[in-house]
N, C-alpha and C positions, 0 to 999 in steps of 0.2 A: 493889622499885622505887618511887620516890616518885610520888605521884599529884598532878596539878595540877587544881584545881577552878576552872571558869569558868562563872558563871551556872548552877550546878547540874549541869554536865556535867563528867565526870572523864576525863582522858587519862593514859595511862601515861607519855607524854612530851608536852612542849608541842606545840601545834598548829603547822602550817606557818607560818613567819614571814610576817607581813603585808607587803604592799608599802607600805601607808600606814596610819597611825593618826591619827585626829582626836580630840583630847582637850580637856577643859576648856571645853566649849561648852554651849549650850542647844539640844538637837537634838530638834525636833518630828518624830516618826516618821510621823504620819498612819496609824498602824496601827489595828486595830479598837478599841483602848482609848485612842487618842489619846495614847499614852505620850510623855513628854518625858524624855530621858536626856542623858548628858554625853559619851559617847565612842563611837567606831566604828572598826572595823578593816576594811580592804579588801585583798583578794587577787585578782589576775587580773581586776580590774574589777568584782568582786562583793563584797557585804557579807558578812563572815564573823563579825562580832561587833557587837552594839549593847548598850551597858550603861554601866558605870561606869569611870572612868579606871584604877582599881587593877587590875581584871580584864583590861582592855584591854592592859596591859603584858605579859601572857602571850603575846601575839601579836607582840611585838617581837623582831627579830633583828638581825644585823649590818647588813643592807642596808635595814632598814625606815626609812622616812622618817616623821617625826612632825610634825604641825602643831598647835601650841598655839592653840586658837581664842580664848583670852582672853575667854571669856564670850560670844562672838558667837553669833548665832542661825542655826541650820542647819535646813533643811527639804528635802523632796523637790523635785527639779526640777519646774518647771511643765510641764503637759501641755495644749496648746492643742487643743481638740476640734473647732475649726471656724475655719479661716483660709484666706487666699489668699496665701501667702508669695511666690510667683513674681510676682504682680501687685504686691505690696509692694516687692519688689526692683526691678522695672522702673520703678515710679513714682518711685524716687529718681533716675532718669536723665532724667526729662522735665520739661516745663513744669508747675510744681507750685503750686497755690493753697493748699496746706497746711491745708485745713479751716477757713480763717479767715473771720470775719464781714467782708464787704466791701460798700462802697457801689458804686453803678453805676460811678462814676469810678475807684475803686480796682480793681474787677473788670476793667475794660477796660484800665486802665494796666498791670496785671500781665501781661495777655495780649499787649499791644502790646510790652512789654519782651522777651518771649520771641520774638516775631516779629522784632524789631530785632536780637536777638542771633544769629539764624540768617541771616547775611549771604549765604551761598551757596545758600540754599534756592531751588528753582525754583517758578514760579507754580502748578504743579499738585501740589506736595508738601504733604501734609497737615500741619497743626499739631494735635497732640493735647495738650489741657490736662487735668490731673488734679486730684483731691481738691477739687472744688468743693462747698462745703457749701450745697447748693441751698436748704435749708429755713431758712437763717439769714442771708439777705441784709439789707442796711440800705437803707431802712427795712424793718421787718417786713412781710412779704407781697410785697416787690418780686420780680417774676419776669421776668428778662431774656428777650428773644426774639431771633430771628435779626436783627432790625433793629438791636439794640444791637451785635451782632457786626459787622454790615455797616458800621458807622462806623469800624472799625479800618482802619489804613493798610496794606492788603494785598489781593492778588488771590487769595491762597491759600485753599483750603478749610480751615475751622477746626472742630474738634470739642472740646467741653468736657464732660468726664465727671463726673457727679455722684458724690460720694464713696460714696453708697449703692449705686452700680453698677446701678441700675434705670432710669436715664434719662440722656440726653445732650442737649446743646444744640448746634446747628450753625448756621452762617451760610448766607446764600442761595447762595453759591458751592457749598457742600457739597451743598445740596439739588439744585442743578443737576447736579452731577457724579453724584449718586446717582439722578438722574431721578425725584425725588419731586415730584409735582405734586398739584393738588387732585383729580385723577382717580385717584391712587394709593390702592388699597384698604389698610385696616389688615391686618396679618398676623394669623394666628389667635391668637397669644399676645402681641400688643402693640398700641400705639396711636400714630398720628401725631396729635399735638395740633394742633387747628385753631382759627382765630379765628372770629368770628361771620359771616364771609363765606366760610368753608370753606377758607381758605388755611392752609397749614402754618405754624405759628409758629416752627418750628425745634426744638421740643422733641419728642423721640422716646422713648416709654416702652416698657420691657420688650423684647419680641421685635422691635419696630420699629427698635431700635438696630442690628440686623443689616443693615438696608438700607444703612447707612453703614459700619459697622465692617468689613463684608466687603470694602470697597474699600481699606482701609488695609493696606499691606504689613506682615506680622508681623515681629517682631524676628528677626535672624539668630541662628545658633547661638552665636556668640561673645557676643552681647548677652544671650541667655538664660542662658548659663553665668555671666556676670558678675552678672546679677540674682540667680541662685540663691545665689551666694557672698555677695553683699551681704545677702540675706535671712537666711542662717544667722548671720552676724555680728550682725545686729540682734536676732534671736531669742535668741542666747546671752547678749547683754548684758542682756537683760530676764529671764534665768533660765529660758528655755524649753528643755527638753531632749528633748521629744517633741512632734510636731505632726501634725495631719491637714490636708493641702492638699485641701480638700473638692471642688474642681472643677478637675481637672488636664487636661493635654493631652499628646500625644506629645512636643512640644518641651520641655515642662517635665520630663517623665520622662527624656528624653534628657540634659538638663543635670544632673539629680541622679544619674543613672547614672554619668556621667563623674566626678562628685565622689566617688561611692561607690567606683568602681574605683581612684581615686587615694588611697583610704583617708583622705579629707579631710572626710567627712561628720561634722558636729559636733552633730547632733540625730537622734533616731530618727524616721524619715520614713515617714509613711503617706499614701496618696493615694486620692482618690475619683474614679471615672470617671463622667462625665455620661451619664445616660439621658434623652433629650429626647423630648417628646411631639409628634413631628413628624406631618405629614399622612401617613396610611398607616402609622401606628406598628405595628411588628412586635415583640412582646414577646421572642420567642425570639431574634431577631436582635440586639436590644439587649443582652440578657443575655450572649449569646455574645461580643459585642464587649468587654464588661467582662472576661470570662474570657480573651479573647485578649490584652488589654493586661496582665492579671495574669501570664500565662505569659511574655510578652515582657520585662516590666520588673521583676518582683519579684526582689529580691536578698536572699539570706540574710545574717545578720549575721556579721561577722568576730569571733567570740567575743563579748566584751562590747561591742565597737564597734557603732555603729548599722548597721542594714540598711535596706532599702527595701521597703515592703509595700503591697499593694493588696488591701483586703478590703471596700471600700466602693463603693457606687453612689450618685451624687447625683441627686436628682429635685426639680425645682421644681414645687410644687403651686399656687403663686400668686406675686404680686409683693410690694408693700409697702402697708401700710395708710395711710401718711402722705400728706397733701396735698403736692403737687397730683396725685399719681399715682392714689391710690385703687384700686390693683390687687391689694390683699389681698382674698381671698374671705371674706365675712362671713356669719354666721348671720342677723343682722338688718341692715336697710339702714343705710348711712351717713346721718348727719343733713345737712340742707340748711337754708339760711337762707331762710325763707318771709317774712321781714320785709324791712327795708331795712338799709343799712350803718349808718345812725344808730340805728335801732331794730331790732336783729336779733331774729329769732324762730326759734330752731333747733328743727327737728322732723324726725322720720324721713322720709327720701325714699323713692325706689323703686329705688335702686342698691345692690346687694350686692357690687359688684366684678365682675370678669370671670367667665366660666364657668371652673370648675376646669380646669387645664391637662391633667390626666388624667381620664378618666371613672372612675367607681367600679370598673367591671369591669376596665379597663386597670390601675388601680393595684393592685387585689387580685391579679390574675394576675402582675403584675410582681414584687410582694413575695413571692409564693409561689415563683416560679422563682428569685429571688435567694436566698431562704432555703434552698431545696433545693441551691443551688450554694455555700452557705456564704459568701455575700456579704451584708453588712449594708446596709440601705437608710438613707440619710441624706436626709431630706425637708425641703426649705425650705417652711415653712408659717407665714406671718406673721399672717393673719387667723384669727379663731376658726372660720370655716367650713372653711378649709383644714386647720386643726388637727383638727377633727372628722372630716374625710375621712381624714386619716392614721390617726387612732385607729380608725376603723371598718374600714379596710383591715387594720391590724395585728390587730384582733379577729378578723376573718374568717380570716386566715392562722393565727393561733394555734389556732383551732378545727379548721382543716384539718390542721395539723401540730403537734399538742400536745406532742410530745417534742422539737421543734427548739430548738436554742440560738440564739434569735433576739434580736438586740440593735438594734432599730430606733431611729433618732434622729429627733427632730422639732426642727429648727433654728429659732430666733428666737421663735416662739410669743409674739408681742408682745401678743396679746389671746387669752384662752382663756375660753370660756363656762364659768361655774362648774359647770354640769352635767358638765363633762368633767375637772374638777380631779383627782378620785380615779381616773380611768381610766388616768392615767400609771403609777401604782404597780400597779394591777391587771393591766395589760398589759405591764409592764416596758418601757414606752416612755420613752426618755431625752430630756428637754428640754435642748437645748444652747443656752445663753443667753449673751448678751453683757452682762455686768454694767454696763458703762459707759453703757448706754442707760437704766438704771433711775433717772434723775434728771430734774428739771425742766430742759428745754432747748427750743430751737426745734422740734426734731423730735418732742418728746413733749408740748409745750404748744400753740403756735400751729398746728402741723401735725396735731394730733390732737384737742385738747380739744373744740372745738365739733362736729367731724365724728363723734366717737364718741358724743356725748351724755354727760350727767353720770355715769350709772351705769357705763357701760363705761369711761369715762376714769378712773374711780376705781380700776380694777383692771388698767390696762395694765402691761406688764412684770411679770408675776405670779410672780417667782421665789420669794418668801417664801410666797405662797399655795400654790404647787405643792408646796413643801417641807412645809408643814403637812399636806398630804394624802398625804405619803409618797413623792413623786417623787424619783428619784435625779438630782439636779441636776448638769449638766456645764457647764463653762465653755468658751466659744469666743469669741475676740476679734473674729473676722470682719475682722481686719486685711487689707487697708488701707481698709476702710470708715471706720475711725477710725485715728488714730495708734496704734501698738502701745505700750500702757502698761498692763500687767496690774495694776500696783499702784494706779493711779488707779481701774481697774475694780473692784478688790477693795474699796477705800474706798467706792465708790458702792454696791456690792452690800450693804454693811453699813448705810450711812446713808441711801441714796436721796436724797442731796443733791448740788447742783452744786459745781463747783470754786469756791474763793474769788473768782476773777476774775469768775465768772458769778452769784455768789450775790445780788448786788444786783438783777439783772434777773430771776433765777429763784430766789426765796427758798423756804425750806421743803423739805418732802419731796414726792416724787412719789406721789400716790394714797394708798390705804389699806393697801397691802401692807406687812407688818412688816419686810421685808428679811431678810437671812440672818445667822446667827451667824457668828463668825469661823471656827470649826472646820468648819461646814457649807460655807462658801465656799471654804476651803482644800482641803477634800476634793473639791469640784467641780473644782478646778484641779489635782488630783493623782490620787488613787486612783480617783475616779469617772470622770475623763477617761480614765485607763488602762483601766478596764473598757469604756468605749465603744470603745476602740481594740483590744480583746481582748489587752491587755498587762498585766493586773492581777497576773499571777503573776510578772512580771519587773520591773515599774516601778510608780511611783505611791505607794510608801511606802518607808520606810527600814527594811528587815527583812532578817534573815539569808537569804542565797540570792539576793536581788534584785540587779540592777545598781546600781552606785554612781552613780546619777544624783541629784545634789544641788546645792543652792545655799547660799551663805553671804551673809547680809544685813547691812546696817549698823545694823539695829535689831531689837529683840525685838517681834514683832507682837502678842504677848499682853500686853505691858507698856506699851503706848502707847494714846493715844486713837485711835479709828477714823479721824478726820480726818487724823491724822499718817501713816497708812499710805500715803497717796498719794505721799509724798516718799521712799519706800523706794528704796534703791539696792542693786543686786546687787554684791557684792564679788568673788565667785568663782562660776563655773558649772563643774560637773564632769559628764561623761558617761562612764559605764563606767570610772570611776576616773581618767579623763584630764581635766585642766583644759583647758577650751575657751574660757574667758573669765576674765580677771582685771582688775579695775578699776585704773586708774592710781593710784599712791599720791601 
């Protein structure tokens, strides 16, 4: 009997015919050796061969479909390790400022246009405005208040949401409806911003947002379902084949469950359940709620098709370090101007941000119980003080449970004290970073530079520095904090420079961080992110036995200048061997 040799393996007869063969491409596998090959065979949604076109022919049968890639670049599908896709989908349906730089007049005109368009709205019906780039108003430093909104032609309560998600601006009518007065106390985890007379300015930070947001009716089931469907289409068009919705709710889980049951899920879906540090916080009760939602909503995959998983708990340790919030917890104080506007003299003040949202004991106990329950903690920590608290808690739990397979994530880490750089590798703590923030921009220059002081500002957004010290970098877009564009994010991760449109205002690189190499950044967006989702054995690289989750691009990322990566277009997205997106020809 004749023997057939394929990549060193011998069969007495040819292997089972493949459903699909991709050939004549440049296929970046993201495997341990960063191999690049030319052909791939797929059967039942899994990869059965990766290698050369000649050997791939052994997998061809009468029903096998073959795609000639004609030299196109192929890589694993992107895995987004930190995003809010339901919010992203919902935001396409509302009054949207689109992250744009706006003057006072343009800001108010856009909101007035939304009000005018809703001709049947009742006087008590809220208008919610989204994607306000709070830190980049024109002129620089302009901070609107409720009095700006009060000039709109409406009696309706108005809420404008900062794209960062950590503050909102409301008009006087909204404050009245929410019963927020000068006598209203700040909540434990938030701030009602006040003027020098003690009156609320309309800006509500962190937990204080809840005083208003609790009054706004949530989207109905049909709207939530539509938003989830929109989000999946947006993700697939950008090449995202797996994601972590890091802060979910039962309404979102219900929508995605409906899509799953209809076998219409087009990305592998993972979800994180919030653990909130409320008054009277009960650790056992909080962890039990995560497990309850996991039992109720987790859904096994249909073969190679996507499933729905819950293996993560989301914890907020602080807010954001950027002005005007200063709600990030810092090791050393924020700087303040002890001089004048004309002759500034920036020196350390006495404010290190709020008290950590969890006490050290609460955080350690929570992480311990989550680890024992096989749930990974995903901790929002923006300031270096919050990052250190997260690392300290991870260290304590690793000593308590040394054999546990613990994969804790620290999201954002926009500033890390150099004394803590090496601790990420030592503790296997995963920094989940939004590469698009690693550039000069309003939120990293005007909103940070003076307040951090020169030394700390030089090391903000420390992806490259953490990589030097061995951290396993994971990419997370944080969409819809920014528009979803992982290719622009990838360009920034390599160059740490602004877009061409912003380069005149924000020239050069951000800080002293060296940035990431292309392979390091791609692995952060593929196999490392798969590891953070406990999916590295089935996704994240193009290897035999793994799901055929892949994308075809319009350019070879390894053959172009880093600046050109931002313009990358996805031509095809495949999940489990099924095409879920194809660009218009």
